[in-house]
Each structure stands twice: as structure tokens, then as C-alpha cells.
C-alpha positions in Angstrom: -32.9 -14.8 -21.1 -30.5 -13.5 -18.6 -26.4 -14.2 -18.6 -24.9 -16.7 -16.3 -21.6 -16.4 -14.8 -19.8 -18.6 -13.5 -18.6 -16.8 -10.3 -20.6 -13.3 -9.1 -19.0 -10.7 -6.8 -21.4 -8.5 -5.2 -20.1 -5.3 -4.4 -17.1 -3.7 -5.6 -15.5 -1.7 -2.3 -11.9 -2.9 -1.1 -12.5 -6.5 -0.3 -14.8 -7.2 -3.6 -12.6 -5.4 -6.1 -9.4 -7.7 -3.8 -11.4 -10.9 -4.6 -12.1 -10.5 -8.4 -8.4 -9.3 -8.9 -7.5 -12.6 -6.8 -9.7 -14.9 -8.8 -8.4 -13.2 -11.9 -5.2 -14.1 -11.4 -5.2 -17.4 -10.4 -5.7 -18.9 -14.1 -8.9 -20.6 -14.4 -11.2 -20.6 -17.1 -13.9 -19.0 -15.2 -16.2 -15.8 -16.0 -16.8 -13.2 -13.1 -19.4 -10.4 -12.4 -18.6 -7.6 -10.6 -21.5 -5.7 -9.4 -21.2 -2.9 -7.9 -23.8 0.1 -7.1 -21.0 2.8 -7.0 -18.9 3.1 -10.5 -15.4 2.3 -10.1 -12.8 4.7 -9.5 -10.5 6.0 -12.4 -8.3 8.9 -11.3 -7.8 10.2 -7.9 -8.7 13.9 -6.8 -6.0 15.4 -4.3 -8.2 15.8 -1.2 -7.2 16.7 2.2 -10.6 14.6 4.0 -9.9 11.5 2.4 -9.9 8.6 3.9 -7.8 5.8 4.7 -7.4 2.0 5.7 -4.1 0.5 7.5 -2.6 -2.9 5.8 -1.5 -5.1 8.1 1.9 -7.0 7.3 -0.2 -10.3 6.3 -2.3 -7.6 3.9 0.8 -6.7 1.8 1.8 -10.3 1.9 -1.5 -10.8 0.2 -1.2 -7.9 -2.0 2.7 -8.9 -3.1 1.3 -12.0 -4.4 -1.4 -9.9 -6.5 1.9 -8.1 -7.7 -0.1 -4.9 -5.9 2.4 -4.0 -3.2 5.3 -2.2 -5.4 2.0 0.3 -6.5 1.0 0.2 -2.9 4.7 1.6 -1.5 4.5 4.2 -3.7 1.7 6.1 -2.4 1.7 4.5 1.3 2.9 5.3 4.2 5.4 2.7 6.0 4.5 2.1 10.2 7.9 1.1 11.1 6.9 1.5 14.9 3.9 0.8 16.6 3.7 2.6 20.5 0.7 1.3 23.3 0.1 4.0 25.9 -2.6 4.6 28.4 -3.6 8.3 29.7 -1.9 9.1 33.2 -0.4 5.7 33.7 2.8 4.2 33.9 2.8 1.5 31.5 3.8 1.6 27.8 4.9 -0.7 24.8 6.7 0.2 21.5 6.6 -3.4 19.5 9.3 -1.8 16.3 9.5 -3.8 12.5 13.0 -4.8 13.3 11.7 -7.0 16.5 10.0 -8.9 14.8 12.7 -9.2 11.8 10.3 -7.0 9.4 11.2 -3.8 7.4 7.8 -2.7 8.0 4.8 -3.4 9.9 2.1 -2.6 7.5 0.6 0.4 5.3 -1.6 3.3 5.5 -3.1 4.2 2.5 -5.7 6.8 1.3 -9.1 4.7 0.8 -9.3 5.9 -3.1 -5.8 5.1 -3.8 -6.0 2.0 -3.1 -9.7 1.7 -5.1 -7.8 2.9 -8.4 -5.2 -0.1 -7.9 -7.6 -2.3 -8.0 -9.6 -0.7 -10.7 -6.7 -0.3 -12.0 -5.7 -3.9 -12.8 -9.4 -5.7 -12.9 -9.1 -3.2 -16.1 -6.3 -5.7 -17.6 -8.2 -8.8 -16.2 -10.7 -10.1 -19.3 -11.9 -12.6 -17.1 -13.6 -10.1 -14.7 -16.7 -8.1 -16.2 -17.4 -4.9 -14.0 -21.5 -4.8 -13.6 -22.3 -1.2 -12.4 -23.5 1.4 -11.5 -26.2 -1.8 -10.6 -28.2 -3.0 -7.0 -29.2 -6.5 -6.4 -32.9 -6.6 -5.6 -33.7 -9.9 -5.2 -32.7 -13.3 -5.4 -33.6 -17.3 -6.4 -32.4 -20.0 -6.1 -33.1 -22.3 -9.5 -31.6 -25.3 -10.3 -28.2 -25.2 -8.4 -27.8 -21.4 -9.5 -29.1 -18.2 -8.3 -31.1 -15.7 -10.0 -30.2 -12.2 -9.4 -32.6 -9.4 -10.2 -30.8 -6.0 -11.0 -31.9 -2.7 -11.1 -29.8 -0.3 -13.5 -28.9 -3.5 -15.5 -30.0 -6.8 -16.6 -30.4 -10.0 -14.7 -27.9 -12.8 -14.6 -27.3 -16.1 -13.1 -24.9 -17.7 -11.6 -23.0 -20.7 -9.6 -20.9 -18.9 -7.3 -21.9 -15.5 -5.3 -20.2 -14.2 -3.2 -21.3 -10.9 -1.2 -18.7 -8.3 0.1 -21.6 -5.5 0.2 -20.3 -4.1 3.7 -21.8 -3.4 6.9 -25.1 -2.9 6.4 -25.0 -5.7 3.8 -28.6 -6.5 1.5 -27.6 -9.7 0.5 -27.1 -10.6 4.4 -30.7 -9.2 5.1 -32.3 -10.6 2.3 -30.9 -14.3 2.8 -32.1 -13.8 6.6 -28.8 -14.6 7.7 -28.5 -14.6 11.8 -26.1 -12.4 13.3 -25.4 -11.5 16.8 -25.0 -7.6 17.3 -23.3 -5.2 20.3 -23.5 -2.1 20.9 -20.7 -0.4 22.1 -22.5 2.3 23.8 -20.0 5.1 21.2 -18.8 6.9 18.2 -15.9 6.8 16.2 -14.2 10.3 15.2 -12.3 10.1 11.6 -10.2 13.3 10.5 -6.7 13.7 9.1 -4.7 16.6 11.0 -1.2 18.4 10.2 1.5 18.1 12.9 4.5 20.0 13.1 6.6 17.1 13.9 8.0 14.5 11.7 5.7 11.3 12.9 8.5 8.9 12.0 6.5 6.5 10.9 4.9 5.5 14.9 1.5 4.8 14.9 0.4 5.6 18.3 -2.9 3.6 19.7 -3.6 5.5 23.3 -6.6 4.6 25.9 -7.4 7.4 27.2 -11.1 7.7 30.0 -13.3 8.9 27.0 -12.5 5.8 24.7 -9.3 4.7 22.5 -7.4 6.6 19.8 -5.1 5.7 17.2 -3.4 8.4 15.0 -1.0 6.8 12.1 1.1 8.0 9.8 -0.1 9.5 6.5 2.4 11.4 4.2 4.9 13.9 5.4 3.7 16.1 8.6 0.3 14.4 8.3 -1.7 11.9 10.2 -4.7 10.1 10.3 -7.2 10.2 13.4 -9.3 7.0 14.6 -10.9 7.6 18.1 -13.9 6.3 19.9 -15.9 8.7 22.2 -18.9 7.5 25.1 -22.4 8.0 22.8 -23.0 10.8 25.2 -20.8 13.0 24.2 -21.6 13.1 20.6 -23.5 15.9 20.5 -20.9 18.2 22.7 -17.9 16.9 20.2 -20.0 18.0 17.3 -20.5 21.0 18.3 -16.4 21.9 19.1 -15.1 24.5 16.9 -12.1 22.6 15.2 -9.1 24.8 17.6 -11.4 23.4 20.5 -10.9 19.5 19.1 -7.2 19.6 18.6 -7.1 21.2 22.2 -8.7 18.6 23.7 -7.2 16.0 21.2 -4.0 17.5 23.0 -5.1 16.6 26.5 -5.6 13.5 25.6 -2.5 12.2 23.7 0.0 14.9 24.8 2.7 16.6 21.9 4.8 13.2 21.1 4.0 14.6 17.4 4.0 18.6 17.9 1.1 20.5 17.7 -1.6 19.6 16.1 -1.9 22.1 13.4 -5.2 22.0 11.5 -7.8 19.5 10.9 -10.2 18.4 7.7 -13.9 17.3 7.6 -14.8 15.2 11.0 -16.8 12.0 10.0 -18.9 10.6 13.4 -20.2 6.6 13.3 -21.7 4.2 15.9 -19.6 1.3 16.8 -20.8 -1.7 16.7 -19.7 -5.2 17.2 -21.5 -7.1 14.6 -21.3 -11.1 13.4 -22.8 -13.6 11.1 -23.3 -16.3 13.2 -23.9 -17.7 9.8 -22.0 -16.6 6.7 -23.4 -18.4 4.1 -26.2 -20.8 2.1 -25.8 -22.9 -1.0 -24.0 -21.2 -3.3 -24.0 -17.9 -1.4 -22.0 -16.6 1.1 -21.1 -13.4 2.3 -17.5 -11.9 3.4 -15.5 -9.1 5.0 -17.9 -6.7 6.8 -20.8 -8.1 5.7 -19.9 -11.1 7.8 -18.2 -8.8 10.8 -18.2 -5.6 11.6 -15.4 -4.5 14.1 -14.9 -1.6 16.1 -11.7 0.4 14.7 -9.4 -0.9 17.6 -6.3 -2.3 16.6 -7.3 -1.8 13.2 -8.6 -5.4 12.4 -11.6 -4.6 10.6 -10.1 -4.2 6.6 -7.1 -6.8 7.0 -9.8 -9.4 7.9 -11.7 -8.8 5.2 -9.0 -9.4 3.1 -7.5 -12.5 4.4 -11.9 -13.8 4.1 -10.8 -13.2 0.3 -7.8 -14.9 0.0 -8.8 -17.9 1.5 -12.2 -17.9 -0.6 -10.2 -17.5 -3.9 -7.9 -20.4 -2.4 -10.6 -22.5 -1.7 -12.6 -21.8 -5.1 -9.0 -23.1 -7.4 -8.6 -25.8 -5.3 -12.3 -27.5 -5.8 -12.2 -25.9 -10.0 -9.1 -27.5 -10.5 -9.7 -30.3 -9.0 -12.6 -30.9 -11.5 -16.1 -29.9 -9.1 -18.1 -27.3 -9.7 -18.1 -24.1 -8.2 -22.1 -24.8 -7.2 -20.7 -28.3 -5.0 -21.7 -28.3 -1.4 -18.8 -28.8 0.1 -16.7 -25.6 -1.3 -18.3 -22.8 1.4 -18.3 -25.7 3.7 -14.6 -26.0 4.1 -13.9 -21.7 3.6 -15.8 -21.5 6.8 -13.9 -23.9 8.3 -10.6 -22.6 7.5 -12.3 -19.2 8.3 -13.8 -19.7 12.0 -10.9 -19.4 14.3 -9.1 -16.8 12.7 -12.3 -14.5 12.6 -13.1 -15.3 16.5 -9.2 -14.7 17.3 -9.3 -11.8 15.8 -12.6 -10.5 16.7 -12.3 -11.7 20.4 -8.8 -10.0 20.1 -10.4 -6.5 19.3 -13.4 -6.6 21.0 -11.2 -8.1 24.6 -8.6 -4.6 24.3 -12.1 -2.7 24.0 -13.0 -3.9 27.3 -9.4 -3.9 28.8 -9.3 -0.1 28.3 -12.6 0.9 29.1 -13.1 -0.1 32.3 -11.5 2.2 35.1 -11.9 -0.3 37.9 -8.1 0.4 39.8 -6.7 -3.0 40.3 -7.5 -3.4 36.3 -6.2 0.2 35.4 -2.4 -1.5 37.2 -3.0 -5.1 36.3 -2.8 -3.8 32.6 -0.4 -1.4 32.8 2.2 -3.9 34.3 1.2 -6.1 31.4 2.4 -3.4 28.6 5.4 -3.2 30.7 6.3 -6.8 30.6 5.5 -6.8 26.6 7.8 -3.9 26.3 10.5 -5.8 28.0 9.5 -9.2 27.2 10.4 -10.4 23.6 8.4 -13.6 23.1 5.5 -11.7 24.3 6.0 -9.0 22.4 6.4 -10.9 18.9 3.0 -13.0 20.0 1.0 -9.5 20.5 2.5 -8.3 17.0 1.1 -11.6 15.7 -2.1 -11.0 16.2 -2.1 -7.2 15.2 -0.2 -8.1 11.9 -2.8 -10.9 11.6 -0.3 -13.6 11.4 -1.5 -15.7 14.2 -2.8 -18.5 12.3 -2.8 -20.4 9.5 -2.0 -18.5 6.5 -3.0 -18.5 3.3 -1.4 -19.3 0.2 -1.0 -15.8 -0.8 -0.1 -15.0 2.3 2.6 -16.7 1.6 3.5 -15.8 -2.1 2.0 -19.4 -3.4 0.1 -18.9 -6.4 -3.4 -20.1 -6.5 -2.6 -22.2 -9.5 0.5 -23.8 -8.1 
């Protein structure tokens, strides 16, 4: 007979692991299975090429509620200012933390370090059993429970299944949940770069004729690059030597950070907007990149997924403490109703920026640059724009407000 759990989370990456921590810290008398293809991170080897994630202010608030922010701050770089500009144009805007009454706008942390912190937290939470390496191969609904067939581990049953299994989401495909898929006709390039000037904890977002690029502070005299290029330039960009690539990047960005002295491994991947138009069925739901995969402009992807996890943990806690079963058909309906507006606004914000700054029609170029100038000198408009970037433009979860889920 397969083992029964109250909740099964499929996917132990940043969103899935964060959800497991949130649920375990809610002091609910539930058993949680965290199913992952990849063993948990138990140590971090120093690597110049480690990928990073930018944590918006709302994400920092959530991690504060989960008692993880102090540890994150010790190994992350603060973002104290965001500088937005367009190559060859007059407009720019600067958003400083103190202008929105904050010490920082967010942090940049290497993904392996954040995964390690989450793994260490989960190791102290006996409600969560990590099942790894394991892969879900089949799902079946049986008497208001889900039967999960696994490879490399014993099968299990759960009252509630949550899939945080990434952009390609095998669970989403098994459930045949429909999606809207838009190809940006772009590739992302991600790499770490050494610079010869202090970045002063400024995150740069620069729009170029080739696509948007971001340079985020990452430790002393180092930044992480995320840029987008047209798909037709992929082979050319791959053919460039490191020196040639850095010279081209200097032409696009300029010399606010001095010289680009060294670049690590360049990783490229296609950019698509994927949105699941249905995100749940009775007793099972998809969250994070499984539900919405965004363009990396404005670094909204993980932050939106973490807000999914925070709201879902809140709804689960409320239903459980009210004595309702986890397979209650209204639980996931209520969660999705809470998330629709934030998901829609964030997707529109991200997608809108891409479309606005990849259109080189002259009148629009002038309008957007005048808009950036206006934004830079109008405090109220700047605060509104900043709230979108910080993930604080709508209704906040209790975890984002510092309220315990069992209160």
C-alpha cells in the first residue's frame, strides 16, 4: 500500500521549497511530501558561474516571516537603487530605496546559496519528508485523493497536490491544463562579469536596439548580466570570444561600471511568455513557473512565484484551521481568485515593458523617453512604478505583511 500524505509538493526548487517551509512553519498538524528529481543542496562550492536571482522587497518580507532573511542578507548583495535608461536617448529614471522609505529595494543572491538556506530550514522541520531523487510518472484521482506513481521511490497518495515543477511542468502536461504561449523571438544571455568600478549597489536596466539588458550587483566588483537578443543573432553571439562579447556589451551599456574585465560562462535560452489559463483541478494546482513563465525583464518571475506560494500557504492554513478538508473543492478556487489580479498585472507589466521598448517607431521613442524623464521628477509616479517592481502593487499575503499563518 502506498503511503499517504496530507500534502504533496512536486518540485523542490526555490518556489516548492519555500512553500514547504511556509506550510511547515504554519504549525499545522499535517504531513508534507516534497518530491524532487534533484537531491537537496547540502553545501555550496564557490563558483564564479553560479546563477543568481533578484529578490523584490515583497519577497524579502516573505522570507523575513519565514525567519530566513537575516541569513539571506549575509550572503546577498543589496539593491539600493535602480537606474533605467535607453541607449542613445535622453530619458532615464532612478529609483532609490530612500525615496520609497526603505533601506533596500531588494537583494541579489546566488541560487545555490538560497537553495542551501531553504534546505537547512527544511532539515529542521520534521513535518516535511523530502523524497528524492524521484520523478512523478502518473497521476490518478481516487476517492478525493491523488495517487502519484513515482520512479526511484515508492508511490504515494495525497489529499492535496501542488506542482512547482518549472516551465515545462510535467504535471501541467499530465493534467492537460491549457496555456497561452507567445514567442518573443528572443534569446536570453546570462553570465557573471567582473568590473573595475564599484557598482554601489545599483541595479541597471538598459534598453538597447538589440533588446533589454540588466546588470545586477553581485558581490564586490561583480555583476550578473541578463540580456535579451533577437533570435536571429543567436549564432553570431555564440561565435564571439569573451573579449569580443565584452567589447560589444560596453558599446550597448557604456562605462558607468568602468571596464568589463572578465566574463564567466554564457548561458543562452529562448524567451517565451507561457501562461496557464487553467491552474487547478480538484485537489491539485500548479504554481510558479509551471503557471506563468515570464520574460526576465524587471526580474518578476521568481518573485511572482513566491507570492503564489505565500498566498497558497495562507489559504491552506485558513481552511485547515477552520476544520475543512484539504481536498475541499473551494480551497483552490479561493486561492486562484486571490492570485488572478496579481498574476495578470505582473504579466502585463513585464510583457508591456518588452513591447514598449522593442518598438523603434520614432514617436513612441520620444514618448517613452519623455515618460522616463517625467517618472524621474514625479515622486508619486515613481512610487507607483516602484511598487510594481517590488511586487507590492496589490493585496499582500499575510506572510508579506509579517503576520503568522496560524494567527
